[in-house]
N, C-alpha and C positions, 0 to 999 in steps of 0.2 A: 496557644490559642486555638479554638476551631475555627476554620474559615468556612465550613460548608455544614449544615445539619438539617435531619428532618424535624420539625416540631409539631407535636400532636398536643392538641389543647382542649379541655374540656371544663365547660364553664361549671357554676353551682346551680343550687335550687333557684329556679326562677322565681323568687319573691313569695309572699304568702297569698293564699286565695283570699279575694275580696279587697286587696291592697291597691287595686288599680281600678279604674274607671273602663278600662278596654277588657270587653269580655273575653277576649281570645287569650289575653294575658291570665286572666284568671284561672282560665281551662288550664293551661301550660303549668301554672304553679298548682294546680289541683294536683296533676298527673304527676308532676316531681314529686310532692308530698306523700302521694300514693306508694311510689318509690321507696320512699325515705322510711316510711313507717311500716314497711313489708320486713320487719326484722327477724323474722325467722329464718334458720340456716335452709340451705337447700336440701331436698329429700335425697339425692344423689350426688354421687361424687362429683365435686364442681371446683375447678375445671377437671374435666374427665381424665387428664393425662397426668395429675397429682394424686398419688395413692393416699385415700383417707381425708381427702380434702373437702371442705364445703364452707361455702360462703352465703353471705347475706343474700337473700331470696330476690327482694327487690333490686339490689344493685346487680344481682347475675341476669335478671330478666330483660333489665334495662342496655346493659354492655351486649348481650347477646344480639340485639336489634341493628348494631352497628359492627359487630365483630368482623364479618365477612369481607365488608365494604373495607373496613381500618387496615385489615392484614393485606389485601389486596393493593388498597391506595399506598402505603408505606411501602409497600415491596416495588411497586412501580417507580415511585420517587428516588428509592435507594438504587435501583438499577439505571434510572437516568442521571442523575445527579453525584452519584458515588460520595455520597456525604462522609464526614468525620465521625459523626456520632447519631443517635436518636434520641431528641430528647421529649419527654412525657410530660407534662404537667397538668393540675387542676386544682380547684379549689372547693371545698365541701362535698356536695356530691360528686363534684367533677372530679376530685380528689381519689373519692373511692374507684369511679369508673376509671380514672387513670390507672390506678393502681391493678386494676383487672386488665388494662390494656397492655400495661408492662409485660405482665406475666404471661400474656399470648403472645405478644413479641418476643419474648425470648424463646417461647417454645417454637414459634414459626420460624424454624432457621433458612428455611426455603426463601421466605422474604426478607428476612434480616437476618446475614449469616453473622454466625459466632465470632467472628473477627470485629464486628461492629458493635462498639460500647452502646449502651442504652443508659439513660441517665433518667432518673424518676424525681422530681418534686411535686409536693403536694403542701397544700395550706388549709390547716382547720379540717382535716378530712377525718371522718369516722374510721371505726375499724371495719375491716372487711370480712375476714375470712378466721377459721380456726387455726391452731399450731400447726398442722401439717401444711397450709396454704403458706403460712408467714416463713416455715421453714424452706419452702420451695423457693421462696422469693429471695432468702437470704443466700441459699446455696447456689442459685444460679448467678445473682450478682456478684458473688464473691469467686466466681469460678474464673481461674486465669485463662489469659487468652494472650498472642503474640500480636502485639502491634509495630508498625513500623514507620517510623518518622525519619525522613532525611537518611533513608537507607540503614538506618539503624534497628534493629528489631530487639524490642523487650518485653518481658511478660507484665502484663496488667490485669488488674480486674475487669472482667467483662461489663460490669455496670456499677452505678452508685444509686442508693435511693436516700433521700431527705426527705421526712416528714416534718414539716416546719408546722408549729403550734404555738399561738400566744398566750400568756400565762393564764387569762381568764375567760380563754374560749371553751364553752361547754360541751359544743359537739363533737370534738374528740373523745370525751367520756363516753360515747354511745357507739353502737350499741355496747350492752355490758360485757364485762371482763368477769364471766360467775360460771357457775356449773350448770345454771338454766339457758343462759345463752353464752357460750364458750368462745367468746371473740377475742382476737388477739391483734395488737398492732405491729405492722412491719418496723423494722429498723432502718435508717437511724433515726431516732427522733431528734429534734431540735428546739429547744424552749427559748422562745423570747419573752423577755420579762421587761416591764416599764412600759414607755412610750409605744403608742401603736404606730406611731412613724420609725418605728425599730430601736427598740431597748438594747439592753444587755443580752448576748444571745450565748446558749449553752450547748454543747454537744454532748447527747446523751451516750447510754452503751450502745456501742456499733452492733451488737448481736442480739440484745435484746430491747425488742419495741416497748415492752411493758415496764421499762425503766422507770421505779417509783419516783426518781428524782425529778423526772419529767412528765409525771401525770398530774397535772394541776388545773384547776378550773371550780368555778362557782358561779351558779346561776346569778345568783344574788349581784354579783359584781359585774357580771358580762355587758351590762349597758351603762355608760357615764351619763353624766346629767346633760352634755351635746348631744347626747343620742348614738356618739359613735360606738360600735359595737365589735368586741373583741373577736367577734367572728368572722367579720366583715372587711375588716381593715386589716391589711398586712403591709408593714414596711411604708406606711403612707400611702398606698393605693387602696381605694375603694373597690373591693372585689364584685360589689352588686352591680357596676357599671356595665351594661350591655348595650349593643348596637341592636336597633331594631328598626324593620323597615314599614314606611309610613304607607305604601301602596297598597289600595285595595281596602283599607279598614273601614271606609265610610260604607261600604257594600256588606259589612258583617249584617247578620239578622237577628232580629229581636230573640229569636229561640236561642241562638248563641248565649245570650246574656242570662237567659233561664236556666239553660244547662250549666253554666259555669257557676250559677248561684247556687244551685242545689250540690254540686259538686263540692265547692267552697264549704256549704254548710256541713255535709258531710265528714269532709277532711277538717272543719273546725272543731268538731266534736271529737274526732280522733285525735287532734292534736292536744286539747285539754285533758283527755284520759292519759296521752304519751307523757305530756308533761308532769302530771300529779306523779306518775306511777315511776318514772324516771326519777324525778327529783328525789324522791323517798329514797330510793335504791343508791343513789350515787353523791346526793349532797355530803352525808357524812364521811364516806371514803373519800371524797375529793378534800375535805378539810384536813382528813388526817394527812393525806397525800402532800397537800401544800405545806403543812407543818414540817413533813420530813425533808421537804425540799429547802424549805429556808433555813433549816438547821444543819443542811448538808454543803460542807464548803469545798468539796473536790470536784465539782462540776468543772469542765473544762470550758473558760470563758474565752470569748472572741471579741475583739474590737468589731465595732460597726463597719471600718473601711474594709477591713479583713475578711468579714463575713460577706461583705456586698461583691467582693471580687471573687470570692470563692463559691459562692452559693446563688448569684444571681447572674 
C-alpha cells in the first residue's frame, strides 16, 4: 500500500457550447472543443525527445500551456514530501492530457527520479499519438527500476498505465487509427462491459493498445433512455461533475455572452461535420470490432472487487 503519493488530475471537456446559461462556461466549453477538433498531427516531432513521434495537435498545444508549471510543481512536491509514487489521472480530454503529462514526467528525471514509480489511469480517453509515441510510453513504463521496501530491494517496473474504457463509449474510437490519421492507443486497455456502475472488467493485451478485442463502441448505443452516457459515467461516478466558483459571475458583461454565442455557433457547425464524418468512418469498423469482442472468450476477466482493489 502507498502511504504517500503525488496526484496529478486533469478534468475532461467542460460540457457543450450553449448547454449552460453562463456565458463564461460556454466560452470555456467552446475552447475545449476547439482543442478536441484540432485532430491533425503535429507538424514537428512531438514530444521533441521521442524520435519520429507525433501527437494530436490540439492536445499538444493545450498541454504546452501547463507543461512547465506541471514539471516544476510535481518536482517540488516530490522533493518536499518524498512520495512513494506519482499518480496521474484524467477523463476524456483530461485523459489525453494525462497521457502527455505522464510522458513528460517520465522524461523529466530531474523532477521525478527514475526510482520513483509513475502510474497512469485514464477513463474514456481518445487516441493521443502515433506508433512512435505509443512505443516510447510502453518502453518507459516497462523499464526496470530497483525499489526498496523495509530494507529489501527488488526490481520492479518503473510505471503502469491503465486505459479504462466503457464498452459503448465512442470517444476512445477517435481520432482514427487509419493511414490518413495514424493515431494509436497506449496499453494497457481495460474494457468494462455491462452496468455503468461497474460491470465485468477485462484486461486487454498489455503490449498492444489497439487490441481489437477491446476496441468496442457504437454512437447509437452511447446514450440510454435515462440519459446516462457511457462516456461520462465510470464505475458509478459522473465524470461531468465539476466544482465552479460563483464569485464574480454577476459582473460578466453582455459582450461575453455574445462572444460565447458566436464561438458556440462555430463549434456547433464543426461538431456536426465531425460527427457525420467520423460516424461514417468509425461505425462499421466498430460493429466489426464488437462482434469480434463478443466472439472471443479468452479475455482475462476480473471480479468487481478485485478490480476495485487493483485499479482504483
